[in-house]
C-alpha positions, 0 to 999 in steps of 0.5 A, spaced: 712 144 134 716 141 139 709 140 143 706 136 137 712 132 136 713 131 144 706 129 144 707 124 138 713 121 142 708 120 148 703 116 144 709 112 140 706 115 134 712 120 132 717 115 128 713 116 121 711 123 119 707 126 114 710 133 112 705 137 108 704 144 108 697 146 106 693 151 103 693 157 107 695 164 104 700 165 110 703 160 114 700 159 121 707 157 125 715 158 125 716 154 118 715 158 111 713 151 108 714 143 109 721 144 106 723 149 112 720 144 117 724 138 114 730 142 115 729 146 121 724 142 126 728 137 131 725 131 128 731 127 130 730 129 137 723 126 137 725 120 135 722 121 127 725 116 123 721 116 116 718 123 113 713 123 108 712 129 103 707 130 098 707 129 090 702 132 085 701 128 079 695 132 077 699 139 079 696 144 084 691 149 083 695 155 086 703 152 085 706 152 078 709 145 076 715 148 076 715 150 083 712 143 085 718 139 081 723 144 085 720 143 091 720 135 091 727 135 088 729 140 094 725 136 100 728 129 097 735 132 097 734 134 104 732 128 107 738 124 103 742 130 107 739 128 113 740 120 112 733 120 113 728 115 110 722 117 106 717 116 101 712 121 097 704 120 098 701 123 092 694 126 091 689 122 089 687 121 082 682 117 077 687 116 071 693 112 070 696 116 064 698 122 068 701 118 074 705 113 070 708 120 066 709 123 073 713 117 076 717 117 070 719 124 071 720 123 078 725 117 077 728 121 071 730 127 076 734 122 080 729 121 086 728 114 088 724 115 094 718 110 094 712 112 092 705 112 094 700 113 089 693 116 092 687 112 091 680 113 093 677 108 096 669 106 094 665 112 095 659 115 092 660 118 086 658 125 088 662 125 094 668 123 090 667 129 085 666 134 091 673 131 094 676 132 087 674 139 086 676 141 093 683 138 092 684 141 085 683 134 082 678 135 076 676 129 072 675 130 065 670 126 062 675 121 059 678 120 066 672 119 069 670 113 063 676 110 065 675 110 072 668 107 071 663 112 072 660 118 068 660 125 070 652 125 067 650 120 072 652 121 079 648 116 083 651 110 085 658 109 088 665 107 084 671 104 087 678 104 084 678 097 080 679 099 074 684 104 076 689 099 080 688 094 075 691 099 070 697 102 075 699 094 076 699 092 069 703 098 067 708 099 073 715 096 072 719 096 078 726 096 074 723 103 071 719 105 076 722 103 083 718 102 089 711 104 088 705 102 093 698 106 094 695 110 099 687 109 100 683 116 102 678 113 105 672 118 103 667 113 103 669 111 110 674 107 114 671 100 115 668 100 108 675 102 104 678 096 109 673 091 107 674 093 099 682 092 100 681 085 103 676 083 097 680 086 092 686 082 095 683 076 096 680 076 089 686 078 085 690 073 081 696 069 084 702 070 080 
């Protein structure tokens, strides 16, 4: 870990890190989980200023919901104890309903960290569904319809227009706190960046 943090520091890339355990059955290092890393790794020594942690609005195929909430609360507490800024970056999804419900649960538990909702950039429908299966985000027919594609017609490309519009219409900073988005560039970085720019340019001014 020291070698990794030192390398990031040399490249001026280590001030902001995202800590996630991944899915190996046996930890491949000195830390049993991401909470252990936050608590024990020499982050301050190598200039780490903010730490992002994972959130799971759709749950996790291998982790019980109770354990997910316990881990999220413990990591948020650990960051607060260290006086370190952080944020929550979530898995991607296709339906705003569970995302909004999850954000409300986060806030009801006293977690005030900024949240960045995972959003899939525009990509082929088959590719999106492939990543959804891989990461345990199983879209129902209803969720797919809300998002803008059909599970029976996998030809074409889908973007997150409806998903983002639904989120924007329902989020209230007074209730939900600071909420942004994090794009997963499944269709390519350039394609996603172009889509974001076009979406911003086409959004109505407030």
